[in-house]
FITOR-468358 format. One record per residue (C-alpha): residue number from 0; residue in three letters; x negated, y, z. Coordinates in steps of 0.25 Angstrom, whole numbers, padded with zeros to 4 digits. Example, Ala and Ser with C-alpha at 12.3 -4.5 7.8 and 13.67 -1.06 7.14 Angstrom:
# residues 2
0;ALA;-0049;-0018;0031
1;SER;-0055;-0004;0029
//
This chain:
# residues 332
0;MET;0081;0072;-0067
1;GLU;0074;0069;-0081
2;PRO;0078;0058;-0089
3;ILE;0070;0045;-0086
4;PRO;0062;0041;-0098
5;THR;0062;0027;-0105
6;GLN;0046;0026;-0105
7;MET;0036;0028;-0094
8;SER;0021;0028;-0093
9;VAL;0016;0017;-0083
10;ILE;0003;0011;-0080
11;GLY;0001;-0003;-0085
12;ILE;-0009;-0015;-0081
13;SER;-0014;-0018;-0096
14;ARG;-0022;-0031;-0090
15;PRO;-0028;-0035;-0078
16;GLY;-0041;-0029;-0075
17;GLY;-0047;-0015;-0069
18;PRO;-0041;0000;-0068
19;GLU;-0041;0001;-0083
20;VAL;-0031;-0008;-0086
21;LEU;-0020;0001;-0080
22;GLN;-0015;0006;-0094
23;PRO;-0003;0017;-0097
24;GLU;0008;0011;-0104
25;ILE;0022;0016;-0108
26;ARG;0034;0008;-0102
27;PRO;0049;0009;-0101
28;VAL;0054;0015;-0088
29;PRO;0060;0004;-0080
30;GLN;0074;0005;-0076
31;PRO;0079;0003;-0061
32;GLY;0086;-0010;-0057
33;PRO;0095;-0013;-0046
34;GLY;0090;-0008;-0032
35;GLU;0079;0000;-0040
36;LEU;0073;0014;-0043
37;LEU;0067;0021;-0055
38;VAL;0057;0031;-0050
39;LYS;0049;0040;-0057
40;VAL;0036;0038;-0051
41;VAL;0028;0050;-0047
42;ALA;0016;0042;-0039
43;ALA;0012;0028;-0039
44;GLY;0002;0021;-0027
45;VAL;-0010;0014;-0034
46;ASN;-0012;0002;-0023
47;ARG;-0022;-0010;-0023
48;PRO;-0011;-0020;-0028
49;ASP;-0011;-0012;-0041
50;VAL;-0025;-0013;-0043
51;ALA;-0023;-0028;-0041
52;GLN;-0012;-0029;-0050
53;ARG;-0021;-0021;-0061
54;SER;-0032;-0032;-0059
55;GLY;-0021;-0043;-0061
56;HIS;-0021;-0048;-0046
57;TYR;-0008;-0044;-0042
58;PRO;0005;-0046;-0052
59;PRO;0018;-0038;-0049
60;PRO;0028;-0047;-0044
61;PRO;0039;-0053;-0053
62;GLY;0048;-0042;-0058
63;ALA;0040;-0030;-0055
64;SER;0032;-0020;-0064
65;ASP;0020;-0025;-0069
66;LEU;0015;-0011;-0068
67;PRO;0006;-0008;-0056
68;GLY;0011;0003;-0046
69;LEU;0017;-0002;-0032
70;GLU;0021;0011;-0026
71;ILE;0028;0024;-0032
72;ALA;0034;0037;-0028
73;GLY;0043;0045;-0037
74;GLU;0057;0049;-0040
75;VAL;0069;0039;-0041
76;VAL;0074;0042;-0056
77;ALA;0083;0030;-0057
78;VAL;0090;0019;-0048
79;GLY;0096;0006;-0051
80;GLU;0108;0000;-0046
81;GLY;0109;-0001;-0031
82;ALA;0097;0007;-0028
83;THR;0103;0016;-0017
84;ARG;0092;0020;-0009
85;HIS;0084;0032;-0018
86;ALA;0092;0040;-0028
87;VAL;0088;0046;-0041
88;GLY;0079;0058;-0039
89;ALA;0074;0052;-0025
90;GLN;0059;0053;-0022
91;VAL;0054;0039;-0018
92;MET;0041;0031;-0015
93;SER;0042;0015;-0017
94;LEU;0035;0002;-0017
95;VAL;0036;-0005;-0031
96;ALA;0033;-0018;-0036
97;GLY;0026;-0013;-0048
98;GLY;0027;-0002;-0059
99;GLY;0021;0011;-0052
100;TYR;0012;0015;-0061
101;ALA;0023;0022;-0070
102;GLN;0031;0034;-0071
103;TYR;0043;0025;-0067
104;CYS;0044;0015;-0058
105;ILE;0056;0005;-0053
106;ALA;0056;0005;-0037
107;ALA;0066;-0003;-0028
108;ASP;0076;0006;-0021
109;ALA;0074;-0002;-0008
110;GLN;0058;0000;-0009
111;ALA;0058;0016;-0013
112;MET;0056;0026;0000
113;ALA;0059;0040;-0001
114;VAL;0047;0048;-0002
115;PRO;0044;0053;0013
116;PRO;0046;0069;0014
117;GLY;0032;0076;0012
118;PHE;0026;0064;0004
119;SER;0021;0068;-0010
120;MET;0025;0058;-0021
121;ILE;0010;0054;-0022
122;GLU;0011;0051;-0007
123;ALA;0024;0043;-0009
124;GLY;0018;0036;-0020
125;ALA;0007;0031;-0012
126;THR;0015;0026;-0001
127;PRO;0024;0014;-0002
128;GLU;0015;0003;-0005
129;THR;0005;0007;0006
130;LEU;0017;0009;0016
131;MET;0024;-0004;0012
132;THR;0011;-0013;0013
133;VAL;0007;-0006;0026
134;TRP;0021;-0006;0033
135;HIS;0022;-0022;0030
136;ASN;0009;-0025;0033
137;VAL;0005;-0018;0045
138;PHE;0019;-0016;0051
139;GLU;0028;-0027;0047
140;ARG;0018;-0039;0044
141;GLY;0007;-0034;0054
142;ALA;0015;-0028;0065
143;LEU;0007;-0017;0070
144;GLN;0011;-0012;0082
145;ARG;0008;0001;0090
146;GLY;-0006;0000;0096
147;GLU;-0011;-0011;0088
148;THR;-0023;-0009;0079
149;LEU;-0023;-0011;0065
150;LEU;-0036;-0013;0055
151;VAL;-0033;-0009;0041
152;HIS;-0042;-0013;0030
153;GLY;-0044;-0003;0018
154;GLY;-0040;0009;0028
155;SER;-0041;0020;0018
156;SER;-0033;0012;0007
157;GLY;-0018;0017;0005
158;ILE;-0014;0004;0012
159;GLY;-0024;0009;0023
160;THR;-0021;0022;0024
161;MET;-0006;0020;0026
162;ALA;-0010;0008;0036
163;ILE;-0016;0019;0045
164;GLN;-0006;0029;0045
165;LEU;0006;0018;0047
166;ALA;-0001;0011;0058
167;LYS;-0005;0023;0067
168;ALA;0010;0029;0064
169;PHE;0014;0017;0072
170;GLY;0003;0017;0084
171;ALA;-0009;0008;0080
172;ARG;-0023;0009;0079
173;VAL;-0030;0008;0065
174;VAL;-0043;0004;0061
175;VAL;-0047;0003;0046
176;THR;-0058;-0002;0037
177;VAL;-0063;0007;0026
178;GLY;-0074;0007;0017
179;SER;-0081;0023;0018
180;ALA;-0081;0033;0029
181;GLU;-0072;0041;0021
182;LYS;-0061;0031;0020
183;ALA;-0063;0030;0036
184;GLU;-0062;0044;0038
185;ALA;-0048;0045;0030
186;CYS;-0043;0032;0038
187;LEU;-0047;0039;0051
188;LYS;-0041;0052;0047
189;LEU;-0028;0045;0044
190;GLY;-0026;0039;0057
191;ALA;-0035;0025;0058
192;ASP;-0041;0024;0072
193;ARG;-0054;0017;0066
194;ALA;-0060;0017;0052
195;ILE;-0069;0006;0050
196;ASN;-0079;0007;0036
197;TYR;-0080;-0007;0034
198;LYS;-0093;-0004;0025
199;THR;-0101;-0001;0039
200;GLU;-0092;-0007;0051
201;ASP;-0087;-0021;0053
202;PHE;-0071;-0018;0054
203;VAL;-0070;-0032;0064
204;ALA;-0080;-0025;0075
205;VAL;-0076;-0012;0073
206;THR;-0060;-0017;0075
207;LYS;-0064;-0025;0087
208;GLU;-0071;-0014;0093
209;PHE;-0059;-0004;0090
210;THR;-0050;-0013;0097
211;GLY;-0058;-0016;0109
212;GLY;-0062;-0031;0104
213;ARG;-0046;-0034;0101
214;GLY;-0046;-0032;0087
215;VAL;-0035;-0028;0079
216;GLU;-0021;-0031;0079
217;LEU;-0019;-0029;0064
218;ILE;-0026;-0028;0051
219;LEU;-0021;-0024;0037
220;ASP;-0031;-0030;0027
221;MET;-0031;-0027;0013
222;VAL;-0046;-0034;0011
223;GLY;-0045;-0048;0013
224;GLY;-0058;-0057;0010
225;ASP;-0067;-0056;0023
226;TYR;-0060;-0047;0029
227;ILE;-0049;-0058;0033
228;GLU;-0058;-0065;0043
229;ARG;-0064;-0052;0048
230;ASN;-0049;-0048;0050
231;TYR;-0048;-0059;0059
232;ASN;-0060;-0054;0068
233;ALA;-0055;-0040;0068
234;ALA;-0040;-0046;0073
235;ALA;-0036;-0046;0087
236;VAL;-0029;-0058;0093
237;GLU;-0015;-0060;0087
238;GLY;-0020;-0049;0076
239;ARG;-0013;-0048;0062
240;ILE;-0018;-0047;0049
241;VAL;-0011;-0042;0036
242;GLN;-0018;-0044;0023
243;ILE;-0012;-0035;0013
244;ALA;-0023;-0036;0001
245;LEU;-0037;-0046;-0002
246;LEU;-0046;-0035;-0008
247;ASP;-0058;-0042;-0004
248;GLY;-0052;-0056;-0008
249;ILE;-0041;-0066;-0007
250;LYS;-0050;-0078;0000
251;ALA;-0058;-0077;0013
252;THR;-0064;-0086;0022
253;VAL;-0058;-0084;0037
254;ASN;-0060;-0091;0050
255;PHE;-0045;-0095;0052
256;ALA;-0048;-0097;0066
257;LYS;-0048;-0083;0070
258;LEU;-0032;-0083;0066
259;MET;-0029;-0094;0076
260;THR;-0039;-0089;0087
261;LYS;-0034;-0074;0085
262;ARG;-0019;-0078;0082
263;LEU;-0020;-0069;0070
264;HIS;-0009;-0065;0060
265;HIS;-0014;-0064;0045
266;THR;-0003;-0060;0036
267;GLY;-0002;-0053;0022
268;SER;0007;-0047;0013
269;THR;0008;-0041;-0002
270;LEU;0019;-0031;-0004
271;ARG;0022;-0030;-0020
272;PRO;0028;-0046;-0020
273;ARG;0037;-0043;-0009
274;THR;0052;-0043;-0012
275;ASN;0060;-0030;-0014
276;ALA;0067;-0034;0000
277;GLU;0055;-0035;0008
278;LYS;0050;-0021;0003
279;ALA;0063;-0015;0004
280;ALA;0062;-0020;0019
281;MET;0049;-0014;0020
282;VAL;0053;-0001;0015
283;ALA;0065;0000;0025
284;ALA;0055;-0002;0036
285;ILE;0046;0009;0031
286;GLU;0058;0018;0029
287;ALA;0062;0016;0043
288;LYS;0048;0016;0050
289;VAL;0038;0023;0041
290;LEU;0045;0033;0031
291;PRO;0047;0043;0044
292;LEU;0031;0042;0047
293;LEU;0029;0047;0032
294;ALA;0041;0058;0032
295;GLN;0034;0063;0044
296;GLY;0020;0064;0038
297;ARG;0013;0054;0046
298;ILE;0009;0044;0035
299;LYS;0006;0047;0021
300;PRO;-0001;0040;0011
301;VAL;-0017;0045;0009
302;ILE;-0018;0048;-0005
303;ASP;-0032;0045;-0012
304;SER;-0029;0049;-0026
305;THR;-0019;0051;-0036
306;PHE;-0020;0048;-0052
307;PRO;-0010;0050;-0062
308;LEU;-0003;0037;-0068
309;HIS;-0011;0037;-0081
310;GLU;-0024;0036;-0072
311;ALA;-0021;0025;-0064
312;VAL;-0033;0018;-0069
313;GLU;-0041;0028;-0061
314;ALA;-0032;0026;-0049
315;HIS;-0035;0012;-0049
316;ARG;-0050;0016;-0051
317;ARG;-0049;0023;-0039
318;MET;-0043;0012;-0031
319;GLU;-0052;0002;-0035
320;SER;-0063;0011;-0030
321;SER;-0057;0010;-0017
322;GLN;-0062;0024;-0014
323;HIS;-0048;0029;-0012
324;ILE;-0042;0033;0002
325;GLY;-0028;0031;0002
326;LYS;-0018;0030;-0011
327;ILE;-0020;0031;-0024
328;VAL;-0007;0036;-0032
329;LEU;-0004;0037;-0046
330;THR;0005;0050;-0050
331;GLU;0013;0055;-0063
//
């Protein structure tokens, strides 16, 4: 293995603002502490929280790198004291609390997963954040069961495309909302049972019709705003709604009587600030229940596009255009 350099190229955030504030920098290569790995990054996923951080709305948690980037794949080049799950030379993919837009990145040993057989490093770099978000919110918080119907807003996003595949693999029916015929087709090809173009159809009416008037048991929502009340209308009695983002606004006027009359459960979460122990527990559950599906090729991230690290500005422009279907990935 070639020696680890002392300096590396990274993409930093020069100030809060648009994509153009992403600037190349040279920084020292970090050293892994106890329970940590140093990973030579081959691929790093681009996610909505990166855009929020760049805009000044999503600061990294205390102690985390100030660089954007929440998921990586690459080769372990050094291990810290007590890191025993992954050895030097291992190919891993991992959620990270920050620092993914760099040539080298620190990952927690307990949060890193072996790259599944048959996965390219680009696919591996597009997997951890969406996989953990969907697993935790749809299955742990949302308790999706076989035979239930899941409504996913933003079905063609990285989260949406992963949610379709996971829910179908575990025996649920899936309805998605999308903004174009092309995106609808992509979701149906992945296994969605119904794709609703929100520009031409009312998702409340369509989900009611699809479920024979009952409504859906679970809704995964990244939109917020006026979707909150519409979700209450689309949900079945005892339905669950899990909020993972609020792209259309953090405030809404909602008739909360529906919460009582339909006995709804409305919860939500963010992944980045969770403790290392909580993230490690999610990884352990995913390794037991989901990684076999990835190894069998039954679930794979949908890759929209790749950009070299130094073109991170263009990657963010692609994400903010909302034209993408699946994941945007930065490469070496």
